[in-house]
N, C-alpha and C positions, 0 to 999 in steps of 0.2 A: 611477534614480527616486529621490528622498528622502520619507522622512514622519519626521513630527512627531507620538512618541504618548504619551498620555496612559495611565500604565499605574498600577495599585494600590501605592502605598508604592514608588516608582517617579518620575522627571523624567516630561514628558509632551507632549501632542498636539495633533492639530489639534482647531477645534474641532470639540465631541461634534451627535451627532442630538440631533434633540429629544424621543428613547425612550428608556427604554434596552431595549438587545437581548439577548434569551436566549440561550446558546448552548448546546444538545447536545453534552458532549463522549465519545463514543463511544469503548466500548472490547469484543469481543470475544475470548476468554480460554481454551482449553483444555489442561488439563495443563502449563502453564509457570508456574508459583505465583511462583519467584523472576525470571524476566522480566518478569511482571507487574509485579511490587514495584518491577520498576525502572522500568519507566513510569511508575506510580503517583509514584513518585517524584521524577520530571522534571515528571510535572501538578502535585505542590504547590508548585516552587517559580518556574513558569508564570505570567508577567508577564502582569494583566489590563486590560486598558483598562478606565478608572474608568465608562466608559457601558453596560457590558455583564456580564450578568448568567450563573453560571453552574450547568448541571446536570447532573451525571457519570452515566453509566449505566454499567454494566460487566455483560455478557453471559458466563458458563458454558455453553457448548455441552456438558453430560457432564448425567448423567443423574441426577445430588444435587450440592446446594452442597458446593464442598470448600474455600472461600476468604474464611471468614467473619474467619479473624483479618485477614487482609491488608485486608480492607473496614470492617473496622469499624476498625484501624489508622488508615487512610486519610480512613477519614469523621471523626476526631480532630483529624487534623492541620488540616481543611478545616470547620470549622464552618460556614465565613455560604457555604459552596452547598451544594446537597443530591446524595447520591450515593445511587443508585440499582441496586439488585446483582437483578439477573433470572436469572434461568436458562431456557435452552433445551433440552430434550432431543434434538432430531430432529439429527442428525449433519448436518454441514452448516456451510460457513461464511455462506454465502447467509441460510437460515434464523436464525443467530444475529444477523447484518446486518441481516433484517427488523426482527427482535423490538427493536431498538437503534431502529433508524427508528419505530414501531409507539408506543415510550414519548418517542419525542420530537416527533411528532404528537401526544400525546393531552396532554401538557403544555406544547401551544402556541408549542415555540421557535421562534424564526427562522430560526437558520442548525442543520445538524452538523459535526463532528467525524467523523474516524477520524483514530488508529496502529493500528501493529498492537502485539501483546500482545509482541514480541521490540525491540522499540526504546525510544529511549527519545528524547523531544524536546527541542532549546536553549529556552533561558527564553523567545527571542523569538518562541517557535515560533508561538502563535495571533495573537498581534501583529500578525506579518507578513503570517501567512494573509488577517487580513479585513483589514490595508491595500489588499494585492492585491484582495479582494474585490467593496469600496469603490471603490478606482479606476478599476474599470471594469466596475462594478456588473454581477459575473459571480455564474452560476448552480452553476460546480462549480470549483473552483480545487485544482491540488495543487502538490506544492512535491517536493522531492529526498528522497531516503531514504538518505544516505552508509552506507557501511559501518565501523562502530566497531574500533579497534584488537583484536589476536587477544589471547588471553586469556595468563599469565605460563609456563600448563603448557604453551603448545603446541609440537608438536617442531616439530623444523625443518622436515619435509614438510608438518605445515598449518601455518607462517608462510608456503611456500612458493604454496600453495594459495588461500590466504589473501591476499597480493600479488595472485595470477591476479585474482580478487574482486574485489579492488578496483580494481585497473585493468580489468578494464571496465565498472565501475560508474561510473567517472569519465570514460570514454570517453563513456557511454548519456549522464549528465547534461552530457557538453562537448557534445552533440549536441541536446540536447533547447533547451541556452539558445544557438544556432546560430538553430534555429528561431525560438525567442523572438526572438531580436536580429533577425531577417529579418521579421519579420510575420507567423510564420507561426502562433503559439501556439496555434489554433485545433487544430492538427494533431496538438499534442501529446496521446495518451490520459494520465488521468488517472486515476493507482490509488491505492485508500484507505490503502496505506501512511504517505500523508503527504492530505487530501483535506479536503476543505468543500465545503458543498453548503447550497443555498439548499432550504428548508421548504416556501416558497411554490413554487418551479416544481416540487417531486415532488407537491406536494396536488394543485396545478394539473394534474398531467401525468398522475399514480395510479402514475408509477414507481418501482417497487422493485426489487432484487433479483433476481436469476433463480435461482431453488430450485431449477426443474430439474436443475441441474449437479452438484446432491449433494455425492462427494467430490471434484468436478475443480477448483473452484479456475476462477479469471477472470470471476468477476461484476461485478467493479466494470468489468473493460473493456468488458462487453455495455452494465452501464448507462452506461456515460460516451458509447458510438456512438450508443445509442438517445435519451439528453436530447440527443444533437448533431443528430439527425433531426429533436424534435422542438424546433427553434431555441433550443437552451442554449447560452447564453454561457460561453465556457468559456476557464480559464487557467492561469497556472504562473508562481510567482516563486521564485529561485530562494536568496530570504531565509530563506523559511522550512525552517529543517533537521531533518531527525527522523536517529535512526543506530541503524543496524539492527546487533543483535549477532547473530554466526556462532560458535553452536556447535561444541565440538569436532566432532560427529557429523555435522555439514554440512563440516566441512574435506577432503571427498575428493574425488577426481575420478568415484568412483563418485556419490557424490548429485549432485555436477551435470551429471552425466549424468542421473539418475533424475529431477532438478528440468524439465532442459531438454524430456527425452520427456515427461513428461507434462504439461507446460503445452502444447508442439505437439498432444498429443492432444488435449487439451480447446479446442483453436482451431482444431485441420483440421476436429473430427468435425463443429462447430458448420456450418462452410462445406457439407460434405459431405450433412450431414442439411439443406440447403436450398439441393440446387445451383441456380447460375446459369450464364447461357451462358458457357463459357471459362473454368470453376472446374479443371474439369481438367487442362488446359493450363498455367494459374497455379500449380498445383500442383507441376506436372512441373518448371517452374522454379524453383519454391522449392526441390524435390529437388535439380535441378543446383547451383543457384546457392552453395545449404552445402553441398554437394560438396567444389565448387572452394575457397571459403573455410578447407574444412577442410585440406585437399591446400596452402594456404597457412601455416595454422598449423603444420602438421606441417613445413614448410619452415624457419620463422620459430625453432622452438624453440632451437636453439644460440645464435640471436645475440638472444633476451631472457632469457636464463638461466631457461627455463626456464617466464616467467611463462601462455606461452601455449597451456599443457600443461592448463589450464582452460578456456580458447575452444575448444579442440578437442574436449575433453570433451563442452561444449555445444554443439558443431554435432554431436561423434557421434549426441547423445542426441534431436536436433532432426532428424537424417533419421531414426535411430527409431521418432519419433516419427508424422512422414508418415507411412509406410512401417504403420505399426500401427492408425493412423486409420484407412487404407484399407482396413485388414481389419476393421474394424470394433469393436477394442479401446475401453471406455473410459477416464478418467481419475482413478485413485483418489488422488492426491498425499495427499490429504489426510488417509487412512485411518490414519498413524501418527505421531504426534507427535513433533519433533527439537526439543533444549533439554530447559531444565528449569526 
């Protein structure tokens, strides 16, 4: 699919709609000023369609403001757009996302986007998300988040772990692309790492991010699933690319294990808290399937130069997550911040 696009200060695009649209570019952040600045730097050089107005909303999930200098510098770089800086003292990603959502509703914006504060977006990220949204009249649209190269100070072991993470990420993106190309794009779960949503749909349905999750995460997956139940038209484009920076404290097998464990706990706790017929049987099947996948990963480690070590750690974490979810444990994955 090709799109001709008109961008401010660049070459141009398809016919403009009858009126200017406003997009809230939402960012939530906590304890990662350098990473946030990297994201804002990418926003500062982002292409913007000529018929679009941007409202940036930055919500710090903290008990006090700590990012005034960074936000002021960003605001001074983009005097043509509004930049709003808010504080959300209740710890939890969903609380912070809902604060952004409230700001977007209050400003009467048409669309809302999210990228994570440990990411940077390609210059055409917004343009491509909007093009996909408009082409198929989507209520929610997402796109890939790829892994940025490891830092120059990473050790050989950390580079090996990075290579395994990148391998898993590319495999996942290729799977999503196949679904899209096979006409099954509505089956792709849309995460807020690279996300655009229609605020008219969210207003009409009253959908919000699930605040009851606390520090567990997974609020974006729940919102996507609920939106689908309410008839949302959802999609995914491979052309709007964001890049996640993986700090050195995440480049370990133990971190991959913990992340997988915590994500699995959050996922399966929701299933167990509202059990349906056959849930326990499917849970047992998931446990068996992950155990077999773990055995396969271990068997192939010598033939993949160790890259499947990361996938093995991920499977160990998911197995532990299923067991701990059954024991009643909840996930506190976002209690501690990684990166800077």
